DRENFI-72474 format. One record per residue (C-alpha): residue in one letter; x, y, z. Coordinates in steps of 0.1 Angstrom, whole numbers, plus 2048, in hexadecimal, padded with zeros to 3 digits. Layout:
AXYZ/...
END
This chain:
X2BD213395/X2B01FB37B/X29F20A35D/X27920D35A/X27A1F0341/X28D1DB35A/X2731E3375/X2561D935E/X2671B8358/X26C1B137D/X2481BA384/X23C1A236A/X252186378/X24418A39B/X21F187391/X21D171372/X239157373/X23F138389/X2531413A8/X27413039F/X27313F37D/X27016238E/X29415F399/X29F158375/X28A174367/X29518D381/X2BA18437C/X2B8186356/X2A41A7357/X2C01B536D/X2DA1AA353/X2E818D368/X2E616836C/X2DB153389/X2F21573A6/X2FF13C3BE/X2EB14E3D9/X2CA14C3C7/X2D01283BC/X2D711D3E0/X2BA1313ED/X2A11203D6/X2B00FE3DF/X2AD104404/X28910E403/X2810F23EC/X28E0D8404/X2830E7425/X25F0F241D/X2480D5415/X2260E6411/X2220F43EE/X20F1123FA/X228119417/X2451133FF/X23612D3E7/X230147403/X254143410/X2631443EE/X2501643E6/X25E174405/X28216A3FE/X27D1743DA/X2731973E6/X2931993FB/X2A718C3DD/X2981A53C6/X2A11C23DE/X2C41B43E0/X2C81B13BA/X2BA1D43B3/X2D21E33CC/X2EF1D13BD/X2E61DD39A/X2E22003A7/X3051FF3B5/X3131EF396/X302209380/X308227397/X322236380/X30A236363/X2F7255358/X2D225935F/X2D026E340/X2DB26631D/X2FB252323/X30C262306/X308284316/X31B279335/X34127632F/X35625B33F/X37426A351/X39225E365/X3A6277378/X3CB273381/X3D928C39A/X3FA2943AA/X3E929E3CA/X4012AF3E2/X4162C13C8/X4012E03C4/X3E12E93D6/X3D02EE3B5/X3C92C93B3/X3B52CA3D3/X3A32E93C5/X39A2D73A5/X38F2B83B7/X3762CC3CB/X3672DA3AB/X3672B839B/X3552A73B9/X3392C03BA/X3352BC394/X337295397/X31329138A/X31D29D368/X336281361/X33A25C364/X35825D37A/X36B23C376/X38B244388/X39D25B3A0/X3C225239F/X3DD2613B5/X3FD2623A2/X41E27639C/X42B293388/X44A2A8385/X4412BB3A4/X43A29C3B9/X44E27F3AC/X4422653C5/X42125D3D5/X41A2463F3/X3F52463F9/X3D22543F2/X3CD266413/X3C8288404/X3AF27A3EB/X39D266405/X39828641A/X3882983FD/X37127A3F5/X36727841A/X35D29D419/X3492953FA/X33827A40E/X32C295427/X31E2AA40A/X3102903F2/X2EE28F404/X2E92B43FD/X2F72B13DA/X2DE2963D1/X2C12AD3DB/X2CB2C53BF/X2D42AD3A2/X2D2289398/X2F1274390/X30927B3AD/X31C25B3B5/X31D24D3D8/X33B2533EE/X34022D3EF/X34322C3C9/X35C2483C9/X3712373E4/X3702183CE/X37F22A3B0/X39923E3C5/X3BA22C3C0/X3DF2303C0/X3F023339E/X415232395/X4292393B4/X4482423A0/X44F25E387/X44925F362/X45524434A/X46D237365/X44E226375/X440217355/X4481F4349/X4471D0353/X43C1CA377/X4321EE37C/X40C1EB37A/X3F91FF394/X3D52003A0/X3D222038B/X3DF21136B/X3CA1F2370/X3AB208376/X3B121A355/X3B31F9342/X3931EC352/X38120C34B/X38B20E326/X3821E8323/X35E1ED32E/X3441E5314/X33C20A310/X34021C2EF/X34823E300/X36C249301/X37E24C322/X38C26F329/X3AB26E33F/X3B428E350/X3D9291357/X3DC2AA373/X3FF29E37A/X413286366/X40326C34E/X41824D355/X3F923B361/X3EC23D33E/X40E233330/X40F214347/X3EC20A33C/X3F520D317/X4161FB31E/X4041DD32D/X3E91DB312/X4051DC2F8/X4181C030A/X3FA1A930F/X3E31AD2F2/X3E21AD2CC/X3E81CB2B6/X3C21CC2AE/X3BA1CB2D3/X3D31E72DA/X3C41FC2BE/X3A11F72CC/X3AE2012EF/X3BF2202E3/X3A122B2CE/X38D2312EE/X3A7245301/X3A726B303/X3C227D317/X3C02A1324/X3E22A8331/X3E82C7346/X4092D733D/X41C2B6339/X4292AD35C/X43E28E353/X44D27F334/X432264330/X41D27B31A/X43927F301/X43D259301/X4182542F9/X41726F2DE/X4372622CE/X42D23D2CD/X40723F2CA/X3FE25E2B5/X3DB2502B0/X3D22582D4/X3BF2792D7/X3D828A2EE/X3D32AE2F9/X3EF2C130B/X3DE2E031A/X3F62FC321/X3DD319321/X3D1311345/X3DB331356/X3C8352356/X3A5344354/X39E33F379/X38D356392/X3A436D3A6/X3B93573BD/X3B13593E2/X3963743DB/X37337A3E7/X3643603CF/X37C3453DB/X37634E400/X351355400/X34333E3E5/X3593203E9/X36E31D408/X352327420/X33C30B413/X33C2EC428/X3542CE42A/X35F2D0405/X3642F6406/X3792F2425/X3912DC411/X3942F53F4/X3B73033FC/X3C43263F5/X3D632A3D4/X3FC3263D4/X4053263AF/X3E6326398/X3C23223A2/X3B4301395/X3CD2FB37A/X3C02D8375/X39B2E0372/X39B2E434B/X3A22BF349/X37E2B7353/X36E2D8348/X3762CE324/X35E2B1326/X3442C233D/X3232BA32B/X3132DC32C/X3082DD308/X3252F42FD/X33C2DB2EB/X3432B72E1/X3632AE2F3/X36F2982D5/X36D2B72BF/X38A2C82D0/X3892E82BC/X3652F12C5/X36E3012E6/X35E2FE308/X36430332D/X3852F132A/X39330530D/X3983012E8/X3B12EC2D6/X3BF2EB2B2/X3BB2CC29C/X3DE2D428E/X3F52C22A5/X4132D42B4/X4352C52B5/X4462BE2D6/X4312D42ED/X4462D930C/X4392EC32A/X44A2E234A/X46F2EA34C/X4742CD364/X4682B5349/X4762C4329/X4972B132A/X486290330/X46E295313/X48929E2FA/X4912792F5/X46F2752E4/X4722932CD/X4612992B6/X43F2902C4/X41D2A02BB/X4002A92D1/X3E12BE2CF/X3E62E02E0/X3D33002E8/X3C83172CD/X3D833A2CE/X3BC3482E4/X3CA333300/X3B9339322/X3A1353311/X38F335302/X38632B326/X38134D335/X36635731C/X34F34032F/X35A34C352/X33835735F/X32A335357/X34431F367/X34A336385/X32533738D/X321312387/X33C30B3A1/X32D3233BA/X30A3153B6/X3172F13BB/X3292FB3DA/X3073093E6/X2F82E83DE/X3112D63F4/X3052E9413/X2E02EC40A/X2C72D1413/X2A82E0402/X2A52E23DD/X2933043DE/X2AF3143F2/X2C83133D5/X2C931C3B0/X2CA302394/X2D4302370/X2BB30B355/X2B42F3338/X2BD300316/X2A82F22F9/X2B42F72D5/X29B2F32B9/X2872DB2CF/X2A52C62D8/X2A82C22FE/X2C92AF2FF/X2EB2C0304/X2FA2B42E3/X30A2CA2C9/X2F22CD2AB/X2F72D3286/X2E22E326C/X2E82E8246/X2E0309235/X2E4319213/X2F833820D/X2E135720F/X2C7344223/X2B934A246/X2BD332262/X2A433427F/X2AE3272A1/X2983252BF/X29D3202E4/X27831B2E9/X271302305/X28F30C319/X28630C33E/X293312361/X28C2F937D/X289315396/X271329380/X28B34537D/X28A35D360/X2A1354342/X2B736A32D/X2C135E30A/X2E13672F7/X2EA35A2D5/X30D3602C7/X3233572AA/X3423452B8/X35A34D29D/X37A33D2A9/X36F3192A2/X35B323283/X36A31F260/X35733E255/X36A35D261/X354379255/X33938C267/X31837B26E/X2F638C273/X2E237E291/X2BF38E293/X2B138A2B6/X2D13802C7/X2C33882E9/X2A13772E5/X2933542E6/X2973502C0/X2B135C2A8/X2B335F282/X2D535B272/X2DB36924F/X2F335223E/X30D36622B/X310360206/X33635B209/X332340224/X32E32220B/X340304218/X34731323A/X33730E25C/X32C326278/X32A31D29C/X30C32D2AD/X30B32C2D3/X2EB32F2E7/X2F133A30B/X2D433A323/X2D7346347/X2BF34B363/X2BB36837B/X2C035239A/X2DD3563B3/X2F63503A5/X2EB352380/X2EF32F371/X2F632834C/X2EC30E333/X2F930C30F/X2F22FD2ED/X3062FE2CD/X2F92FD2AA/X3122F928D/X30430826D/X3142F6250/X31130A230/X30B2F7210/X3222FB1F2/X3472FB1EE/X35D3161FD/X36F32B1E3/X3903221F4/X3872FD1F8/X3A12E51EC/X3A52BF1EF/X3CB2C31F5/X3D92C9217/X3EB2EB218/X4102E821C/X410304237/X3F631524C/X3E233023B/X3F035323D/X3E336B257/X3C838324C/X3D63A123A/X3CF3C4247/X3AF3D2238/X3B93EB21D/X3B740E228/X3BE40A24D/X3DE41825C/X3F440126F/X3EE410292/X3CE40D2A7/X3B44292A3/X3BB4342C6/X3DF43D2BE/X3D844929B/X3BC4602A6/X3D34732BD/X3EA47B2A0/X3CD482288/X3BE49C29F/X3DF4AD2A5/X3E64AF280/X3C24B8274/X3B84CF290/X3D74E229B/X3C34F72B4/X3B64D82C6/X3BE4D32EA/X3CA4AF2F0/X3CC49D311/X3DB47A315/X3CD46A335/X3E044932F/X3C343132C/X3AE44A319/X3B346A305/X39F48A301/X39F4A62E8/X38D4C72E6/X3864CE2C1/X3754F02C0/X3544EB2D2/X3574C52D0/X3654AF2EB/X37348E2DF/X37C4732F9/X3894512EE/X3984302FA/X3A040E2EC/X38E3F12FC/X3A13D02FB/X3903BD318/X38239C30D/X35D39E304/X3593C330E/X3393D3304/X32B3F6303/X3193ED324/X33B3EE336/X343410327/X32441E338/X33A41F357/X352436343/X33A45333B/X32744231F/X30244B322/X2E344B30E/X2E24672F4/X30746B2F1/X3174692CE/X33244F2CA/X3494402AF/X35441B2B0/X37140F29B/X3643EE28F/X3613D8270/X33E3D8262/X3233C5276/X3033C5262/X2EC3C2280/X2F93E328F/X2EF3F9272/X2CB3EE274/X2C6407290/X2BC42B289/X2D744528D/X2F342B287/X309430269/X32641925D/X34242E24F/X355418237/X375407243/X37441C263/X35741427A/X33641F288/X32944228F/X30C4402A8/X2F94612AA/X2E84592CB/X2F243C2E1/X2D54272EC/X2DE40E308/X2BE3FA304/X2C83EE2E1/X2EE3F42E0/X2FC3EB302/X3043C72F8/X3193D22DA/X33B3C12DC/X3573DB2D8/X3753C52E1/X3933D22CE/X3823F22C4/X3894172CB/X3694272D8/X36744D2D5/X34D4602EA/X3434832DF/X3354A22F0/X3284B82D5/X31E4B32B0/X3354972A4/X32848C283/X33E4A126C/X35C499282/X35547427F/X35147425A/X372486255/X38346F26D/X37645025B/X38145C239/X3A3464246/X3A6442258/X39B42E23A/X3B1441222/X3D0440237/X3DD420226/X3E2432205/X3FF442216/X41E42E21F/X41B425243/X43643325A/X44E41B26A/X44141028C/X45141F2AA/X46E40B2B8/X4594042D8/X4373F72CC/X4164022DC/X4103E02EA/X41D3C8304/X43F3B6303/X42E394301/X41D39D2E0/X43B3B12D2/X4533942D8/X43E37D2C2/X4443942A5/X46739F2AD/X47637B2AD/X46B37028A/X47539227C/X49839028B/X49E36A28B/X49235C26A/X499338274/X48633A295/X46932429D/X44D3322B2/X43231D2C3/X4143302D2/X40631B2EE/X3EA3332F7/X3F433E319/X41933E311/X43033F2F3/X45032D2EB/X46B3352D1/X4883202C5/X4A43372BB/X4C63272B2/X4D631A2D2/X4BA32A2E7/X4973222F2/X4823402FE/X46133A310/X44B35731C/X429361329/X418380335/X41037E35B/X3F1392365/X3E7381385/X3E439A3A1/X40439C3B6/X41537F3A5/X43A37B3AD/X45636839C/X45134D3B6/X42F3463A6/X43B349381/X439327372/X458311373/X47332B37B/X492319386/X4B132439A/X4CC332384/X4B5337366/X4B835534F/X49A36B34D/X48E38B33D/X47239E34F/X4603BB33D/X45D3D5359/X4603F9361/X47E400377/X4783F439B/X48D4033B6/X4893E33CA/X49A3CE3AF/X4BF3D73B2/X4D53D4394/X4F43BD397/X50A3A6383/X4EB39037F/X4D03AB37A/X4D23C635F/X4B63DF358/X4AF3EB335/X49D40C335/X47B40A326/X47C3E4323/X4833D1343/X49B3BB356/X4B33A1349/X4BC388364/X4D937035C/X4D335A37A/X4B235838E/X4B73563B3/X49834C3C7/X4A73593E7/X4A837D3DA/X49037E3BD/X4723673C6/X45D3833D3/X46239A3B5/X4403A63AA/X43C39F385/X4163A7381/X4113B535E/X4333AA352/X43E392337/X45737A345/X46E36932C/X480349337/X49F33D324/X4B031C31C/X4D232330E/X4E934230B/X4D035F30B/X4E537E311/X4E838A2ED/X4C43822E6/X4B7393305/X4CC3B3301/X4C23B62DC/X49D3B22E4/X49E3CA300/X4AF3E52EC/X4963DF2CF/X4783E12E5/X4824012F7/X48E4122D8/X4A34322D7/X4A14472F7/X4894642F6/X48848030F/X46947E325/X44F499321/X4414AA340/X41C4A5340/X40A4C6341/X3E64D0341/X3D84EF330/X3B94EE346/X3B8502367/X3BF4F0387/X3A04DE393/X39C4D93B8/X3914B73C3/X3774B03DF/X3854983F8/X37A486418/X39347142C/X386456444/X39F44845C/X3A142F47A/X3B244C48B/X3C74484AB/X3D14624C5/X3F14764C4/X40D4614D3/X3FF4414C4/X4144214C7/X40F4014B4/X4113EB4D3/X41E3E74F7/X4123EB51A/X3FC409514/X3D640D514/X3C44014F5/X3B94254ED/X3DE42D4E7/X3E54104D1/X3DE40F4AB/X3F141048B/X40543048C/X404433466/X3E3447467/X3F546247C/X411462463/X3F9466446/X3E4481456/X40349745A/X40B493435/X3E749942B/X3E34B943F/X4024C742D/X3F04C140C/X3CE4CF418/X3D34EE403/X3CF4DA3E3/X3AD4CC3EB/X38A4D63F6/X38B4C1416/X3674B941E/X36B49F439/X384491452/X37347245F/X37E45F47E/X37343A47E/X37B41F497/X3A041B4A0/X3B33FA49B/X3B73EE4BF/X39E4014D5/X3843FF4B9/X3774224C3/X36F43F4AD/X37C45E4BF/X3794804AD/X38E4914C7/X3AD47F4B9/X3A9492498/X3A14B24A9/X3C14B04BD/X3D54AD49D/X3C34CB48F/X3CE4DE4AE/X3F24D74A3/X3E94E147F/X3DC50248D/X3FF50A49B/X410508479/X3F2515465/X3FF539463/X42052D453/X40E51643B/X3F6531430/X414547426/X41E52C40D/X3FB527400/X3DC53A40A/X3C651C401/X3CF509421/X3AE504433/X3AA514455/X3AB4FF475/X38850A47C/X37C4FD45B/X38D4DC460/X37D4D8482/X35B4DE472/X35F4C1459/X36D4A8473/X35348D478/X35146E48E/X34744B483/X33B42E498/X35041B4B1/X3543F64AF/X3553F3489/X3793EB482/X3803C7476/X35B3BD476/X3523A445B/X3353A3442/X31B3BE445/X31B3C146B/X3243E6468/X3073F2453/X2E23F3457/X2C5402469/X2D0417487/X2F541847D/X2F743B46F/X31145247E/X31B47647D/X33446D463/X31D45844C/X30347444D/X31E48E445/X32A47A427/X307478419/X30449E41D/X3264A440C/X31D48F3EE/X2FA49F3EC/X3084C23E8/X2FF4D33C7/X3234CF3BB/X3294BB39C/X34C4B13A6/X35148D3B4/X35B4873D8/X37B4743DD/X37A45F3FD/X39A45040A/X393434422/X3B042E43A/X39D417452/X37C40444F/X36340D435/X34440E44C/X33E433449/X33C433423/X329412422/X30F41E43B/X30A43E426/X305429407/X2ED411419/X2D842E426/X2D543E404/X2CC41C3F5/X2B041840F/X2A243B40E/X2A44463E9/X29A43A3C7/X2B14263B0/X2B944439B/X2C14593B9/X2D843D3C7/X2EA43C3A5/X2EF4613A5/X2FD4603C9/X3154433C0/X3204543A0/X3304713B5/X34445A3CC/X3694503C6/X3754373E0/X39942E3E7/X399412401/X3BA408412/X3BA3E3419/X39B3D1427/X3943DC44A/X3703D144D/X3573BE438/X3443DC42A/X35D3E340E/X3543C0401/X32F3C8403/X3353E73EE/X3493D43D5/X3303B83D2/X3113CE3CF/X31C3ED3BC/X3303E439D/X32D40838F/X33A4193AF/X35D4263AB/X3734123C3/X39940F3C5/X3A03F23DC/X3C53F13E5/X3CE3D03F4/X3F43D23F2/X3FD3F03DC/X3FC4083FA/X41A3F6408/X42F4093EF/X42F425409/X44340F421/X46541E41D/X47841743D/X49540942A/X498425411/X4AE443419/X49245940C/X47A44D426/X48C43B442/X48C446466/X4AA45D461/X49946F445/X478472459/X48B480477/X49E499463/X4824A544B/X4624A145F/X463498484/X47F4AE490/X47F4D448F/X4604D6479/X4464E3490/X42A4D54A6/X4174C448A/X4354B047C/X4414A749E/X4244904A4/X42E47B485/X435458494/X45744948E/X448429481/X429418474/X41C3F5479/X4313E845B/X4523FA45E/X46741546E/X46843745C/X44E440442/X433425445/X415438438/X3FF41D42C/X3E1435429/X3F1452416/X3EB4423F3/X3C64493F9/X3CE46E3F3/X3F046E3E2/X3E04623C1/X3CC4833C2/X3EC4973CA/X3FD4893AB/X3DE490396/X3E14B43A0/X4044B3391/X3F74A6370/X405483374/X3E4471374/X3BF474370/X3AF46B392/X39145B380/X3A844236E/X3BB42E389/X3CB41936E/X3E3436369/X40343A37D/X40045039B/X4114573BD/X3F54423CD/X3FC4243B7/X3F0415396/X3D23FD395/X3C03E737C/X39B3E4376/X3893C7387/X3783B636A/X35B3CB35D/X3543DD37D/X35D401385/X3753F33A0/X39B3F439F/X3B23DC3B0/X3D83D83B5/X3EA3DB394/X4113DC393/X4103DD3B9/X4273EE3D2/X4403FA3B8/X4264103A8/X4294263C7/X44C4223D2/X45942D3AF/X44D4503B8/X45C4513DB/X47746B3D3/X45D4823C4/X4434813E0/X45C4803FC/X46D49F3EE/X44C4B23EE/X4444A5411/X4654B341F/X45F4D440E/X43C4D741D/X4494CE43F/X4614EB43C/X443502435/X4384FB459/X45550D467/X45F52544C/X44F546441/
END
């Protein structure tokens, strides 16, 4: 719409100027000149209307119509202009290789619901190395049409969303051919012409061009301007271009960087690892289920939204100035030191080499971490905007707070000067929330982009105002202070501001000369030994306290030193705070020690002592004032007993250890292969050149290029690893996997991984490489790979058998199962009551043969798979079979429970619950015998936790939790939840999602695929022949009901057995059942963010690797059924 000033001018013209002059005034006030239409209109009325009064009346009427037409025209012409400060709203053009990877469609959905934040000047369909030709804009048109269905709702929630007609106008075809082969004379396209027209606008703002595929549209635009304009005009054109190139997907980027180094050209390679879990609950529930645009958000195939950082970098949220690329924002952080010949896509590398050397701006070493640190902000922003797209009332959705910094209400980065030793006061006073939600404030020192690298004291970091004590040694440096404001709406929405504190004076290290080489890395602080405190402490205790009892639980360690119990772990998760450790036994009043460089604001609290060069001793943890302490990279020790003297001795020993000559590091380092390789190569290949691209690393060794990355996405396979080609040589850091057969092309190096001389998609694409470093080679790699593998694994050491000096501790268990009748079949012309997945019957046979090792407190029958009935009789029939072999079992171990006892703890759930979505299965009136029994079991005055294996749907457990939540206090609910340990097999109704969404502290293992490691029909240790010989035939009435197959395979197909096998292996000292990140017979899992939930880790192989062990025991116990 016209500005207020324009409106005042129009109003004045209508009432105070002669009629004909009104047209001129109106047109000029709207920035135009008299049109042919208005000229002819005036002429026609002048000739046809004779009466002056009538002429005036008619002219006023037509003027009113003219004015409406002119205002509408101006509104359309100015639609892509910001309604806020125009300098806050960046101009962007997006080029996309739609159709190559679904991630472009994903990123476009996010871009469209964020369209009010940008002046979108072009959506260009183009090519890239994965789609080398394009024919039309149909995919783009479909997305824009869906936006058209949503834009009415979006405009309810925020100003500035463009009309669908405007987006259609700027949606064009770009280069139809690939790379530089489609750049040159006669190869202009609507896309390249649009870029030229946009840059040529009389607008001082730069144009940010996101290259989601190739960048030959930009190259063609530059080529044409160079061919048709003067050098000065070309320079002016180039000065307004900014390119954010995702991964380099054609050779045009290299051509631009080589020939026009003055262009601000970013090649982002750290675009993996920041996204929400692919195809997870967030994607399904918050995005895909939300209206026309959500319906077009596809499932992930390779990487989720790999192109999104291209516009997130310029997202005007107050966090960064896009032109200051090293500041860091939602799109990542980039170094001002250009990198030479950044190559990412193997398919493009050969084409780019003709332009070597070329220089571009690349990711800083923190790679995707520079994006992920803001994950709550951008995840919730997207979720809220998808809510907007389906919500027609403003009050029915949440909206972003407004962050004010020292009275400034804009979103610009601010600067302030300060003297060394002074105090800087910053205030967020005036910040507000449009929904009247409560606001939370967080001030932080963002050290990565700051030139000052010491500690900084922020007093009041969690309040509306903060005081910053400027260090005396900060002269000539700067410090980036981030204000983060979020509301308590659903979801929490974030706003940011950045203040750069520029300290007066000259840095002691300042120099007017440019250094010849990058500054050296920080040296190790004197006095600290080379290893981490976690590793060092284990040796220190063994040497200093020879009578101490040490237990290594894998992820954490514990020592009994006299009357003192010492438990410790190293915490390396990004941004982890003491709050997260409260889920790991940390509680108010407990003494702790934190290995940490000195932070002045910590020692202001009573009972907190900094022990020089070692860390902090906290006499009594106080969550109210300490929970936000960042302990990333620290070893945190928790004590039971008087720990002060122990801590003081520990600190003195730690800080004095450097006076001794450090021992040579073990051949196999205590870190991942990815990190180790970065140090190994320069140490062994002096002439090697290493480039750290953030998410991945590349090394040039003579006659060989090695590129590698650590792949941590859940369930990721070689098919999804970026740019692996047929016949390519690889090295994969991995424990031995029985499913990966060795051959002439595949060799396993014990303790290191697999060297593959020729990748074959047909046989290797499905190899699970989650948690592995994958190295890809160009050149002859055999000698390099073998030498690296041997160096990493080191000399072979005999394995120690884990033992425990503590007495055997029986675990309390409850198994809930969608239990079928004896004689169950998986399908066929039989009654539904007889059909189900036979694996529950297989698993119950095995479980009963291990019943001697547990306090079995519940056998719960929930709804079966097909009939959807809960029938307790099915379990009681199996116990009848158990009763027939019980006398023999009891001869082998008197701890086997009696049949009568097992019958007494068999409970029935509700029918009709299997497969139900959402929270249908819980609520008032949905209690059952089983859910009431579970509450009673947990309520027993027994401090031991209750391990619940869920083989079917989760409704029994969820209803029990729901009832406790409704009938007890918050503290009583917390106490109840603290005693539960849940192991859920797959997702068999919606209540497991309800538990995960609402109870982050509840211990949950959610096995999506790991359980499939039990499927062993093709293994001679568990195929049908093995089952018939060792279980089904001649092993008594209990084993005879073991089905010959499950739903997924013939032979052993016990998908549910991992829910108790992890406890069996714990009884053998292999693992701690309260730490699912350790290896176990039931699988190995990883923590889900900061929750007390655990999800698939290494996958199926983490079970199948133990098959020989648990099958051998199963056969032995089956023999017990028929032998005295």
